[in-house]
C-alpha positions as CSV (number, residue, x, y, z in Angstrom):
1,M,-3.7,24.7,-32.3
2,S,-1.1,22.1,-33.1
3,I,-1.0,18.5,-31.9
4,S,1.9,19.4,-29.7
5,D,0.0,22.3,-28.1
6,R,-3.1,20.3,-27.5
7,V,-1.1,17.4,-25.9
8,I,0.8,19.9,-23.7
9,A,-2.5,21.5,-22.7
10,I,-3.9,18.1,-21.6
11,I,-0.8,17.1,-19.7
12,A,-0.6,20.6,-18.0
13,E,-4.3,20.2,-17.0
14,Q,-3.5,16.8,-15.4
15,A,-0.5,18.2,-13.6
16,V,-2.4,21.4,-12.5
17,L,0.3,23.5,-14.2
18,E,0.3,26.2,-16.9
19,P,1.1,24.8,-20.4
20,S,4.2,27.1,-20.3
21,D,5.5,25.1,-17.4
22,V,5.5,21.9,-19.5
23,S,8.6,21.5,-21.7
24,P,9.2,18.7,-24.3
25,D,12.0,17.4,-22.0
26,S,9.7,17.2,-19.0
27,T,9.0,13.7,-17.7
28,L,5.6,12.9,-16.2
29,E,7.4,12.4,-12.9
30,D,8.9,15.9,-13.2
31,L,5.4,17.2,-13.6
32,G,4.1,15.3,-10.6
33,I,1.8,13.1,-12.7
34,D,1.3,9.7,-11.0
35,S,0.1,6.5,-12.6
36,L,-3.6,7.5,-12.2
37,G,-2.9,10.9,-13.7
38,L,-1.1,9.2,-16.6
39,V,-4.1,7.0,-17.3
40,E,-6.4,10.0,-17.1
41,S,-4.1,11.9,-19.5
42,I,-4.1,9.0,-22.0
43,F,-7.9,8.8,-21.9
44,A,-8.1,12.6,-22.4
45,I,-5.7,12.4,-25.3
46,E,-7.5,9.5,-26.9
47,E,-10.8,11.4,-26.7
48,E,-9.2,14.7,-28.0
49,F,-7.7,13.0,-31.1
50,D,-10.2,10.1,-31.5
51,I,-7.3,7.6,-31.4
52,S,-6.5,4.5,-29.5
53,I,-3.2,4.5,-27.7
54,P,-1.5,1.1,-27.4
55,F,-0.8,1.6,-23.7
56,N,-0.7,-1.0,-21.0
57,A,-1.5,0.8,-17.8
58,N,-0.3,-2.1,-15.7
59,E,3.1,-2.3,-17.5
60,P,3.8,1.1,-18.9
61,T,7.5,0.3,-19.4
62,Q,6.5,-2.7,-21.6
63,S,4.3,-0.6,-23.9
64,D,5.1,0.2,-27.5
65,F,4.0,3.7,-26.7
66,D,7.0,5.8,-25.3
67,I,6.0,7.8,-22.3
68,S,9.6,8.7,-21.3
69,N,9.0,12.4,-21.7
70,V,6.5,14.9,-23.2
71,A,8.3,15.0,-26.6
72,A,8.1,11.2,-26.9
73,I,4.4,11.3,-26.0
74,I,3.8,14.0,-28.6
75,A,5.8,12.1,-31.3
76,G,3.8,8.9,-30.5
77,I,0.5,10.8,-30.8
78,E,1.5,12.5,-34.1
79,K,2.3,9.1,-35.5
80,L,-1.1,7.6,-34.4
81,V,-2.9,10.6,-35.8
82,S,-1.1,10.4,-39.2
83,E,-1.8,6.7,-39.4
84,K,-5.5,7.3,-38.8
85,A,-5.7,10.0,-41.5
């Protein structure tokens, strides 16, 4: 399973949707994920990939980690995973 598929599966689980309902263009808001769901998603992704996401839950828009849509989140995680390798 690719990084992309794994991230989409985690986000879909948080949104209580099927992975097929989550597109790269989807924003977390589109998917009905609130700030608590976002934090839970981040924790789940960190655990899944054994990475630390530079994410400030209190100031998500001020973070270096782009959460504007699913594709941006996947790209950020792929970068963190490759840096770890």
